[in-house]
N, C-alpha and C positions, 0 to 999 in steps of 0.2 A: 664727466661720465664716460669718456672714451676708454679709461683704464679699467672699467668694471667688466669682469668676465663672468658669464653665467650661461647655463644651457637653456635653449628655447624649446621646452617641452610642448608649448602650445601650437607649434607648427603642425603637429599630428592631430590636433583637435579643431582645426580651423574651419572645417565644413562637415556637413553630414556625410558626404561622400568620403572624405578623408578619415573620419572616425570609423566608418564602416570598413574601410580598407584595412585598418590596423587592429580591428576588434579581435580580442583573443578568445572570447568565449561566446558560443552561439547556441541558441535554443532551436531545436527541430521538433516537429510534430512527432517524429518517431521516438523522441525521448519520453513521451508521456504515456502513462498507464492510467486509464480512467476507471475509478471504482463505481460499481453498480450494485444496488441493493434490491434483491428479489424477494417478493413476499407471496404467500399463498392467497388464492382468491381470483376474482375476475374484476376487470375494469377498475383497477386500483392504481392511482397515481397520487400518493400522499407526499406532499412537500414536507420536508423535515424542518420544523419550525426554527431550529437553531442553525440550520444550514440552508439558507435561501438558494433556490435553484437546483437542489439535490432532492431526489424523490425515492420513495419505496415504490417498486413497480411490480405489478402482477405479470404473469407470463404473457398475457395477451397484449400488454403494453411494452414488453421488453424489446421486441424487435424494432418498434418505432424508435426507441432510444438508441439502439445499436445502429439503425439506419442513419441517424443524425451523427453519431460518433464516427462511423466510417466515411460519411460524406465530407467530414471535416479533415480527413486525412490521418486520424488517430489509428494506430495499428494494434493497440493492445488494450484489454480491459481486465479488471480483477473483480471477481464475483463474491458477494457476501449474501448469505441467506438470512432471512428475518422470519423465523417461525413464531407462531402465536404461543402464548403461555401454556395453553392446554396441549400443545404438541411437544413440550419439553419434558425431559425426564432426567434422572440422576446421572446417567451415563452419556447423555447427548446423542442418542441413537439416530436422531434425524440427520446428524452430520455425515454418517456413513451409509445411509439408506440409498438403495438404487434409485428410489423416487424422491430423494432429497431435493431441496430447492436449488442448490448449486448444481447438482447433477442434471436435473431436468433443464435448467437454464443453459447449461453447457451444451447439451445435445441440441437444443433449439437453435442456439447461436451457430454452432459448427455446421449444422445442416444448411443454413443460408449463407453463412460467411466462413467457409472453411479456412481461408487465409488469415482471418483475424486471430491474433494470439489471445487465448483465453487463459488467464491465471486464476487458479482456484485458491481462495483463502482456506487454509486447512487448520481449523481450530474447533473446539467443542463449546466454547463459552456461550455462543448465541443459542445453542441447542440444549444446554443443561439447565435444570430447574434452579440450581444454585448460582449459575452465572460465572462459574470459574472454568479455567481452561484445562481441567483434568478431573480425575476421579477424586471425590471427597469422602473422607471417612473420619468421623469424630471431629469434624471441623478442620481437618488437615488435608491439604491438597497432596495427593500421593503421586509422586513422580513416576516410578517405574510401572505402576498399574495403569497409568495413562498412555503409555507409549504404544501399546497394542491398538488401542482405540484410534489413536492418531494415524497409525499405519493403515488401519482399515479405512479411515476416511480418505487418505491419500489414494489408496488403490481404487476406491469407488469413484473418485473424481477422475482419475486417469482412465478408468473404464468408460466413463461418460464422454471422454474426448478432450479433457483439459490438456493444454499444451505445457503448462508449468504448474507445479505444486508449490504453494507458498505457505508453509507452516508458521503460525504466529503465536504459538502457545508458550514458548520459553521454558519448557521442561528440559532438564538435562538429558542429553542423548536422543532428542527428538529427530535430528537429522539422520543419525545412524539407523534408528528404528524405521523411519520412513524409507530411507534408501534401500535397506534390506527388504522391506515389504514390497516395494515397487519392483525391485530386481527379481524377487522370487515369483511375482505375479506376471512377469514378462514385460515390464515397463522400464527396462533398464535405460531406454533412450529418453525418458521423461525427466527433465531437469527439476531441481529443487531451488526455489528462490527463498532462502531462509531469512526469517526475521531474526537475524543473528544478533543485532545490537538493538534491543528494545527496552526503552526506559519506562519506569513507572511514572508516567507523566500526567500532569493536570491538563495537558492539551487534548486529551482524548474525550472530554466530556460530551461534545455534540455527537460523536460517533456512537456513544451508548444510547442516545436518543434514536439514532438511525437504525441500529441493529438490535435494539431492545435487549442489550446484553450486559447490563450493569450487574456486578456481583450482589447476591442477596445477603451476604455477610462479609465482614472484613474487607480486605483490599487485595491487590495483586503484587504487593511489594515483596513477597517471599519468592516470587519467580521472575518478575520484571526487575530491571536494574535500577540502582540508586542514581538519580540525576547528578549527584555530586561526583560520580566516579568516571575517570577517564581510562586508567590502565585496565580496568575490568573489561572494557570493550575489546581490547586485544585478546584477552583470554577467551571471551565468547566467540570472537571471529575465528581464532585459531582452532577451537574445538569444531566449529561447523565446517571449516575447510577440511580438517582431517577426516570428518565423518562423511564428506561427499557433497557438500553444498556446491551449487553452480553459480549462484548469485548471492550477494549479501545485502540485506536491507538494514539501513540505519533509520530508526524511528524514535521520536519525531525528527524533523529536519531543521527547522528554523533556529532553534536554540542549541542545536547540536552540530553546527557546521564544522566545528573543530574536530568532532568525532568522525564526520564524513571524510575529512581530509586525512585523519589518522588512518582510517580503514583503507582508503584509496592508496596511501603510501605503503601500506602493509601487504597488500595482496594484488595479484594480477586479475582476480575475478571481477566481473562487472559489479559495481556498487550502485545500489538503488536507494534514493532518498524518499522517505514517505512524508510528504507534505500533508500533515494530519488535519483532522476536522477542526480542532481549535484554532489552528493557524488560518484555515480557510474562513471560519466564522468571524474571526476578529477583523480580517480585511473586509469581508462583506458588510459587516456592521458599520465599520468606519466609512466605507464607500456609500452606503445607503444614507448615512447622515451627512454626506458631503464633506467629510473631514479629510479624505484622501482621494486621489485620482486612481480609480481601480486598475485601469489598464496599465499605467506606468508602474504602479507598485507591485502588481502581480508579475509583470515581466522582470522587474528588478529582483524580486524575491526568488523566482525560479532560476534566473541567471546566476544569482548568488549560490544556489545549491549546486548548479553545474560547475561553477568556478571552484567551489569547495572540493569537487572531485566526483560528484554523482554522474554516473553514466546514464541512468534512467531516473525518472521521477514519477512516483505514484501521487496523483494530485486530483482533487475535486475541481481544480481550475482548468483541467485539460481542455474542455470544450471552449471555454473563454479564451484560453491562451492560444489555441489553434486559430481562432478568429482574429485575435490581436496580431498574430504572425502574418496572417493573410493581409491585414491592413497595412503592414509595414512594407510589403512587397510593391 
């Protein structure tokens, strides 16, 4: 045995302290952006059946949620509005109303927590009667006719105090239209967090329960990306960079970590992984059945997204993960 030569890699794994010393990737609470769903009405806290621990909240319950978020050390939230069916119309006018759900919620949050970063999801699908992310005519989603409505939505959200505009519609030219609209309205300092690389994924199912935003006909495959495509992600990212995006989102995250790494290698802009509803629900379901250890699998999953290249992570696990990180200290 004296003549055998090999490298002793285990020396750097010998104890918890040693493993911590040489750890390459770290999660921080500042990495997390927590999604919040706001709904019209009073005294509403509806748990979303397919997303245990996530709620639709009326405005009178919103600040209680934000109190918890900030107390855990989370620095950013992203807001989604959940209008009732009778409040929807063909053009999704509730998305750009001065008194829209995201706008009212933004003003409420910024009044009490001016330092909390509020990201406004900028889309029409939750507000349209047909459930698509743009103007529909003759069963076709019209790209160019949708851009003005998206710009109006972004401007109204910026007027309400949103720190970041996050357009999720995947219309061609949406970043250019929103950037031009914001600049013309005097919001040239408000950044755009573009859903630059958004796939037509089966992982979105629970979100549609949460936001009441499933399309009433067809699907979104004519504007969201084919999950089989990799090179297309470069084209989408390049367009959004050229049009003025400040952050690039890759969505979903778990099955697309190769794309996160590709985008990170391609750009110097911050890359955001969206740990989507289906990814959340699968882990929650398995944990509730005792099939996995939730704490360890959540931290491993989120660490994997950071290791892949994500600078920030939008995740429904943000509150849980913040508590887990506290336990580690």
